[in-house]
C-alpha positions in Angstrom: 0.0 0.4 -0.1 1.1 3.9 0.4 4.5 5.4 1.8 4.4 5.4 6.0 5.0 8.4 5.6 1.4 9.4 4.3 -1.7 10.2 5.7 -4.9 9.3 4.1 -8.4 10.7 3.7 -11.0 11.2 6.4 -15.0 11.3 5.2 -16.3 13.6 2.7 -18.1 16.5 3.4 -21.9 15.6 2.6 -24.1 13.3 1.2 -27.1 14.6 -1.3 -29.7 12.6 -1.5 -29.9 10.5 -4.7 -33.4 13.1 -6.3 -31.2 16.1 -5.5 -30.9 17.4 -9.5 -27.7 17.7 -10.4 -26.7 21.1 -10.6 -28.1 21.6 -6.6 -26.4 18.7 -6.0 -23.5 19.4 -7.2 -23.9 23.5 -5.4 -24.9 21.6 -2.2 -21.6 19.9 -1.8 -19.5 23.0 -2.8 -20.8 24.7 0.3 -20.4 21.4 2.5 -16.3 21.6 1.4 -15.9 26.0 1.3 -16.7 26.3 5.0 -13.8 24.4 5.9 -12.3 24.0 2.9 -10.4 23.5 0.1 -10.5 26.7 -1.1 -7.6 25.9 -4.7 -6.0 23.2 -5.8 -2.1 23.6 -6.4 0.4 21.4 -7.5 -2.3 19.0 -7.8 -2.7 20.0 -3.9 -6.1 21.0 -2.5 -5.4 23.7 0.1 -6.5 26.9 2.3 -8.7 25.5 5.2 -10.8 27.1 7.5 -8.8 27.1 11.4 -10.4 24.9 13.2 -11.3 21.9 13.3 -12.6 20.6 10.3 -11.1 22.5 8.8 -7.8 20.3 10.0 -9.3 16.9 9.5 -10.3 17.8 5.6 -6.7 19.6 5.5 -5.0 16.5 7.0 -7.9 14.0 4.3 -6.9 15.6 1.0 -2.9 16.0 2.0 -3.3 12.1 1.7 -5.3 11.6 -0.3 -2.6 13.6 -2.8 0.2 11.2 -1.5 -1.6 8.0 -1.7 -2.4 8.4 -5.5 -0.1 7.5 -8.4 1.0 11.6 -8.4 3.5 10.4 -6.1 5.3 7.4 -8.1 5.7 11.3 -11.1 8.9 12.6 -8.7 8.8 16.6 -10.4 4.9 15.9 -9.6 5.9 14.6 -5.9 8.0 16.8 -5.0 6.0 20.0 -6.2 3.1 18.5 -4.3 4.9 17.9 -1.3 6.3 21.5 -1.2 2.5 22.8 -1.2 1.5 20.7 1.7 4.4 20.3 3.9 5.9 22.5 7.0 8.6 24.5 5.8 10.3 23.3 8.3 9.8 19.5 7.8 9.7 19.9 4.0 13.4 18.5 3.3 12.5 15.7 5.5 9.8 14.7 4.0 10.8 15.0 0.0 13.8 12.3 1.6 11.2 9.9 3.5 9.2 9.8 -0.1 11.9 9.1 -2.4 12.9 6.8 -0.6 10.1 5.0 0.3 8.3 5.4 -3.6 12.0 4.0 -4.7 10.3 0.7 -2.8 7.6 0.9 -3.7 8.0 1.6 -7.6 10.3 -1.9 -7.5 7.5 -3.8 -6.4 5.4 -2.6 -9.3 8.0 -2.5 -11.5 7.8 0.5 -12.3 10.2 3.9 -12.0 9.3 7.8 -11.6 6.8 9.1 -14.4 5.8 5.3 -16.0 2.7 4.8 -13.5 0.3 7.6 -14.8 -0.3 5.9 -18.2 -3.6 4.0 -16.2 -1.7 0.9 -15.7 -0.9 1.2 -12.3 -4.5 1.9 -9.4 -2.7 3.7 -5.9 -5.4 5.1 -3.9 -6.2 5.4 -0.4 -10.1 5.4 0.8 -11.5 6.4 4.4 -13.4 4.8 6.8 -13.5 7.2 9.3 -11.7 10.2 11.7 -10.7 11.1 14.9 -9.5 14.2 16.1 -6.5 13.3 19.0 -4.9 16.8 20.2 -6.5 20.9 18.2 -4.6 24.2 19.6 -6.1 26.4 17.3 -2.0 26.3 16.1 -1.8 22.4 15.2 -3.7 19.3 15.5 -3.2 15.7 14.6 -6.1 13.3 13.1 -5.9 10.0 13.2 -7.2 8.7 10.3 -8.6 4.8 9.7 -8.5 3.7 5.7 -8.6 1.3 2.9 -6.0 1.5 0.2 -5.9 -0.4 -2.9 -2.6 -1.0 -5.1 -1.6 -3.2 -8.4 0.1 -2.8 -11.4 -0.8 -4.1 -15.6 2.9 -3.7 -16.3 5.7 -4.5 -13.9 6.6 -8.4 -13.1 5.3 -11.6 -15.1 1.4 -11.2 -15.2 1.6 -7.6 -13.9 1.2 -7.3 -9.3 -2.4 -8.4 -8.4 -4.2 -4.9 -7.1 -4.6 -6.0 -3.5 -6.4 -4.3 -0.2 -4.8 -3.0 3.1 -6.5 -1.5 6.0 -4.5 1.4 8.7 -4.7 3.9 10.5 -3.2 6.6 9.8 -2.1 9.6 12.2 -1.3 13.6 10.3 0.1 15.9 12.4 -0.5 19.5 11.6 0.5 23.1 12.4 -0.8 26.6 11.2 1.4 28.4 8.2 1.0 30.7 7.2 -3.1 30.7 7.2 -3.8 27.6 6.2 -2.8 24.2 7.5 0.6 22.5 6.7 1.3 19.6 7.0 4.7 18.1 10.1 4.8 14.0 9.2 2.0 11.7 9.5 2.4 7.8 9.9 0.9 4.6 9.0 -0.2 1.7 11.7 -1.4 -1.4 9.8 -5.2 -2.2 10.5 -8.2 -2.4 12.7 -8.6 -4.9 9.6 -12.2 -6.9 8.8 -12.5 -10.2 7.1 -12.2 -9.9 3.4 -14.8 -10.0 1.3 -15.8 -13.3 0.3 -16.6 -12.4 -3.2 -14.4 -13.3 -6.1 -11.5 -11.0 -7.7 -11.9 -9.2 -10.5 -9.5 -9.8 -12.6 -6.3 -6.8 -12.4 -6.9 -6.7 -16.3 -10.4 -5.1 -15.9 -10.2 -4.6 -12.3 -7.9 -1.6 -12.9 -9.2 0.3 -16.2 -12.6 0.1 -14.9 -11.2 1.8 -11.7 -10.3 4.5 -13.9 -13.4 6.3 -14.8 -14.2 6.5 -11.2 -13.1 9.8 -10.4 -11.2 10.8 -6.5 -13.1 12.8 -4.5 -11.7 15.9 -1.5 -12.4 14.8 1.8 -14.6 17.7 4.5 -15.4 16.0 8.1 -18.8 14.7 8.3 -20.3 15.1 12.2 
């Protein structure tokens, strides 16, 4: 799954009833997100969050989503993304940590930096729940229970089968120049539920189908 220094998303900000007209549904989602952020996207990273508990959770969630995506397998894009989300005093350390983690990850997938943007690799983290462990107004710690999926069509013979993993990621943030910035994140295994009894979908079918689904921006649910 994603590198150990990577956080993961929390829960979507709001569920819109299926009967809501598309235009109104989009407005409702945007309104809910705008209260806590993000306000813009910079180098592929949603940034600009409210100085509140909800804003801290949303920042941790979206930073983790970016750092658990195929973007991290492209070195220039990864470096730009980390520069956009990291606190200045930990920027160099986070860059080094991800360089090392992605080198190992890419070797396992049989890809190198820049080779994952052709749709042959699936790498995503999906939120299950979150817990705010600390909040002072200038610092925050958010724990997120996540599941992630990872696989590849290329690389070793017959590719890398798509598999899931479960973990709890703890993200530490600091308020810097009007936004929440990441100090560090760590991931531990579990809790892990029993696996689905359904027959797994072959990577050759699952990965192309998964690429058709767009990812969410996240803000905390109630």
